[in-house]
N, C-alpha and C positions, 0 to 999 in steps of 0.2 A: 558507606556503600562503596563497592568497588567498581572499577571501570567495566564497561560491557563492549565487547567487540561485536558489533551488529552483524557483520558479514559472517563471522564464525557461528553465531546463533542461527542465522538463516540457513547456513550450510548443513547444520546438524538437525534440521527439522526432518521428520520422516516423510513428509509429503509437501509438494509445492502447494502454495496458496493456503496452507495451514499456518496460523500465526502463533507466535510465542509472545506472551506479555513480558515486557522488559521492565515495566514499572508504572506507577500511577502518580499523577500530579494534578492538583486542583480538580479532581473528579474525572480527569481524562486518563485513558489507558494508552500507553505507548507500546506498540507491537512491532515485531520484525517478521518478515515473511520472505519466502523465496518464490520468484516468478519463474516459470519454466516453459514459456512459449505458447501455451494454450490460452484461449480466451475464456472468459467467464460471462454468464448470462446477465441480463439487466437486473439491477437491484436499486433500492433507494433506502435511506435511513432517516429516522426522525431528527437526528443530529448531524451537523456538518462533520466531515472528516478530512484531515490533512494527510496528503500522500507525498512522501519525500523519497525520491529515488537515490539510494546510496550508491548503487552501481547498476549499469545496464540501461534499459529503456522500458518505459511504460507507455502503452498506447490505450487511450480511453475514448469512449464515446459518451459524452455528457449532454443530456437533453438534446441529442441529435448533432452536436458539434464534436469534431475530432479534436482531441487534446493529446499532444505527444510530449512526454517529459524525458529528458536525458539525465544522466548522473549529475547530482548537485542541484536539481530543480525540484520545486514543490508546487502542488496545486491543492486548493481547498475545494472539495466537492460540497456545494451548499446543501443544507438540510432539505430533504425531500426531493432532490434532483435524481432523476433516473439516470444511471450510469452503468456502463459495462466495460470490461477489459477486452481489448481486441487481441486476436492471435498475434504472436510475435513479441509479446512482452516478456522480457527475460531480465534476470538479475536479482537485486535485493531491494526491498521496499521497506521503509519505516512508515508506519501508520499511526496517527493519533486520532482517537475517537473519544467522544464525550459519553 
């Protein structure tokens, strides 16, 4: 397998918040996406998901609590937790979901 430049993959995506699968490991999918400033409505998932900010800033509301991640920081959204992306989130995100 060759190296993947996550920032370049995210920059090449046709739309913000649309992900590209980079690979799979142990049944989990690793995705890259580009954040472009707009918020996203609340959602929840049956499985936990890990969010790692490659560059930029991600602002979340998780079960009513504000969570702000800067480049180099990661947060795991627990399975079933209602979460939304707040306006102002920009940059590149690496997402790992089961």
